[in-house]
N, C-alpha and C positions, 0 to 999 in steps of 0.2 A: 332481444334476450341478452342478459348481462354475460360477461366473460366468466369462465370457471375460475375458482380460487387457485392460486398457485403457490400458497404459503408453504405447504409441506414439501413438494418437490423442490422448490427453491431453497428451502432450508437445508435439504439434503445436499444440493449442489454446493451451497456456501460451506457447509460442514466438511465435505470431502475435499473441496478445492483448497480450503484454508488449512486442512490438515496436511495436504500435499505441500503447501507452502511452508508449513512449519518444519517439516522433515528436510525438504530440499533446499530451502532458502534461509530460514532463520538460524541455521547452524553453519552458514558459510564462513563467517568470521572465525568461530572455533576450528573449523577445518583448516583454514589458512594459517591460524596459530600453530596447529599440529604440524604444518609443513615448515614452520620456522620463520614465517613472514613477520617483519616488523610493522608497526603502525603505519609508517610512511608507504610501505609496499602494499599493505592491505587497502590504504586509501587509493593508491593508483589502480589497483584491480577493480575496486568498487566504482571508480571514476569511469573506467572503461565500460563497465557493465551499465552504469546509468546513461552513458552516451548511447549505447545500443537501444536501451529501453526508450529513451527519448525520441529517437528516430522511428521506432517501431510503433509507438502508441498512436500517432495519427493515422497510420495505416490500418490499424485494428478498428479504430473509430470509423474510418471511411467505409470499411467493409460491413460494419454492423449497421450503419445508416443506409447503405445503398444496395445491399444484398441480403437475402433471408438465409444467413449462414452462421448464426451464433452458435448453434450446436456443434457444427462441423469444425469451426475455428477453435472452439474451446477444447474439443477432444484432440485435434491434431496438435495444437500448441502444447497441450499438457503432456502428450506422449513425447514430443521432442524435448521438452523440459526435463522429463524423467531420464531421458537418454543422456542429457547433459550432466545430470547429477551423477550418473553411472560413470561417465567419462571423467569427472572430477575426482571421485573417490578411488577409482581404479587406476587412472593414469595421470593425475594431476601432480602427485608428489615428485618433487625435483624436476618438473617439467613446466616451467612458467608459462609457455605458450599455450599448452593444453589447459592449464588452470584458467588463464585468461579467457580463452574461448568458451570453456565450460561455464564459467561464471556469467559471461555475457549471454550465453544462450539461456541460462536460467532466467535472467532478467527480461530478455526479449520475449519469452514464453510464459513461465509460470507467474512472474511478478506482474507482467502486463495483464495476464488473464484475471488477476484480482480486480483491476480497473475495468476490464472488458465486461466482467460479470456485473459490475455496478451499472455500466451503461446498458447492458442487456435488461436489467431491472428497470432502469429509466424508460426504456422503450416499451416494455410490457405495461408499466403503469400508465404511460401515455396513451396506450391502446385500449385502456379500460379494464385490464385484468386486476383482480383483487390480490394485492401483494403488499404486505407490511415489511418493508425493507429492513427497518431497525431490528424487528424480531427475528427475521431469517438470518441477519448478520450476526445476531447474538448466538445462534446456533453454531455458526462458525467459530465464534470466540470460545465456546465451550469445548469444541473438538480440538481447537489449538491448545487449550489449557491442558487437556488430558494427554494430548499427543506430545507436548513439550516436556511434561513430567516423565512420562513413560520412555520416550526416545532419549531424553537427557540421561536417564539412568542406564538405558541399554547402550548408549554410545560411550559412556564412561567405562563400561565393562567390556564391550566387544568392538568398539570402534564405530565408524560411520558406514562401513560397507553394507551391513545388514539392511540399512535404510533403502537400498535399491530394490530389494525383494518386497518390502512393505509397500513401496511406492507403486509397484506394478499391480499388486493386489488392490490398492485403493483406486487405481485408474480403472480397473474392470468395474468396480462398484460405481464409479463416477459415470461411466458409459451407460450403465443401467438406469441411473437417476435422470440423466440428460434425455433419455428417450421419452420421458414423461413431461418434457417442457417444450413449449412451441418456439419456433423461430419467429422473431418479430418480422412483420411485412416490411418490404423496403419503404422508407419514409419519403424517398425522392427517386426520380429516374436516374439511372446509371449510365445514360448515353454519353455524358461528358466524361473526360478523362479524369484520372485521379488528381493530378496537379491543378487542373482547371476547378474541379469541385473543391479542393482544399483551399484554393485562392479565394473562391466565392464565400466559403464558410468563414475563413479568417477575416475577410473584409467586413462581413456581417457581425462577427463577434467583436471586432475592434470598435464597432460603433456603440457598444454597451459599456458605459463608464463603470458601473458597479462590477461587472465581469473583469474589466481591466485592472481596477484597483485591488480587487480581491486576488487576482493573479499575482500581483506584486507582493501582497501580504503573504500568500501561500509560499512564494519563492523564498522570502526572508526566513519565514518559520521553518522551511524544509532544511535550510542550512544548519539549523540547530537539530531538528528531529533526525536528519541522516547521520549526524554525529552520535546521537543516542542509538540509532539502529545498528550502526556499524561498530561502535566501540563500547557499548554497554557490557556485552559479554567479554570483551578484551579486558575491561576494568575488573570484572569479577575474577577472571583468571589471574590478572596481575595481583589481586589481593589475596591469592591463595586458594581460590575456588576451583572447582572442577566442572566438567560438563553437567554434573548432577546439579550443581548450584545454578548453572546457566538454565537448565531445564526448570528449576524452581522459580527462577526470576520470570521466565516466560509464562510459567503456570499462573503466577500471581498476576501478571499483566492481563492475561486473557480472562481469568475469572472476575477480575475487577471491571472489565468491560461489560459484562453481562447485564447488570441493572440499568446502566445508561443506554445501552443499545436497545434493550426491550422497551424501556420507558421513555425513549427520545421524544416521541410525539406527545405524550402526556406532559413531559417536562417543558417542551416548547410551548404548548398551549397554556400550561399553568403559569409560566413566567411571561406569557404574552410577548415572547421574543422572537425576532426574525432569525432565519438561519445564519445570516451574516453576523449578528450579534453573538450567536452561540459559537461560531467559528473564531471570533475574536477572543472570547473567553477561553476556548481550548488552546489558543496560541499562548495565552498567559501561562497555562499549566505546562505546556511544552517547555517554556522558559524556566519555570520553577523546577521542573524535573531535571533539566540540564544543569541548573545551578546546585541542586542537591547532590548530584553526581560529582560536581566539582569539589565538594567538601566531604566526599566519601572516603574515609581512611580505614574503615573496618568493613568486613564482608556484609554485615547485616544492612548497611545503608543502601547500596544499590539494589539489594532485595526488596527492602521497604519502599524504595523510590519507585519500583515497578507498579505500586498501587496508584501512582498519579496517571497511569494509562487510562484510568476510568474517566478523568476530566480532560484528558488531552485527545489521544487517538479516538477513544470510544464516543466522545462528543463531537469531534470534528468530522468523523467519517460520514454518519447519517446527515449531519447538517450540510456537508458539502454536496451530497446527492440531492437534498432538498433545495439547496441554493441553486444548483444548475437547473433543476426541474422547474423552478419559479422564474428563472432569469432568461432561459434560452428557448428558442422555438422548437416545436416537436420535430421539424425537418432535420435538425442537426444536433439532437441531444447527445448521441454517441460521440460525434466528432468533437463537440464542445467539451464533453467530459474528458475525453482522452487527450486533447490538446491542453486542457487545463492541467492534467496530471503530467503531461510530457514537459510542459514549460515550468509549472510550479513545483513539480516533484522531481522529474527526471533531470532537467537542465540544472536545477538547484542542487541535486544529489551529485552531479558531476563536479560542481564547484565545491560543494560542502565536503565530500569525501576527500578531495585533494586538500582543501584548506584545513580540515580537522586533522587529517594525517600529519600534515606538515607542522602544524602548530603543536600537536601531541609530541612529535619528535623534538621540537625546539624547546618547548617550556614545560612539558609534562602533560599527561593526560587529564589531571585534575584541573589545571589552569585552562586547558582547552575547553572543557566543558563549561567552565564559568564564563569564558569569553563568548562562546557560541549561544549562551542563554540570552545574551543582550539582543541577538538578531531576532529571536522569537518574540521578545517583548516589543521590538520595533515592528514586526509584522502584525502583532495584534492591534497596534495603533492604526495602521493602514486599514485593517479589516474593520475596525470600529468606524473609520471614516467611510468606507464602502457601505456599511450598514445604514448610514444616514444620508446617502445620496437619494434624492426623490425617486420614488419607484418609476422604473421605465417599462413600457410595453415590450413584450418579447420581440426580439429582432428576428424577422422571418423573411426579410427580402435579401 
């Protein structure tokens, strides 16, 4: 008998978790700006946060692969993350150590849970459950769009502290939704220790050339994308905008994601393109977005540039999940995805946030975006190369 469809509860999970991410994480840079932080200082805080997330992601992947604990991990980590947000907005002003710890905590928990839920979806699909990842992720984009607009308006009027109450209400709803989702069964025995299992998984993944090359491409592109994520809102504020304009930019981003997220499978099949080819194309648009921000000298340009989210993040995210599902054995799907994110996204964010913050202080934020765009274009070239490596059988030993 076939497994029951999970599209509706998983859509609710994505919508609520991404809305929590919008309120707790997407406004971190404006919060730091309100504390009087310079671009260099923001870059340092984001680098520490990226380091913490990089170290945490393989642990989350190991837990998801070796234990039936996806529901428990998601709830506990989200609760800790909301607590970190409260610590930031109530105790971070003029206390750099508290700010650093709180932002690191947000990245270890809520930011990592975004990747953890993707790995959860991979595991459920591999077990035969009916789950359209692109469509459910589009529900998250819609909730992000509405949340960004409403919370941006509220933050401009009342500040960021009311977000703590909203987050705990959303957490209660998240707990109700998660009760309707199954924990994936352990994909492999957990009798070996964490470091031994991670070593075995890393050795197996290292044998896959397409995985290795795509990891390099992802790393290079993230150097540009993290500059966009960390400094897009800073640019808007520097051009005379307010939190309302930041919210509007985030709204445009998320709304533009919807058609690509929903239609990803049809688009891939219509173009007869592999996930790796689509990832390469998405990296080109990451570069174009960074380049556009480099020439933004009026407020409407960064707002309009947000529409390029449709062909960068919205295309890259489902293609990445698709790529992992086709490239890695079922025994280590979660570990492979979280390691991919840890090295390609987390480690690169450490370098990228420090680099972009330093370059922005040295030559200005506009030139910084222009220079970082070149790295995304280089990443696209490596992804294109990965797409044309002869197809390899899943590594399972």
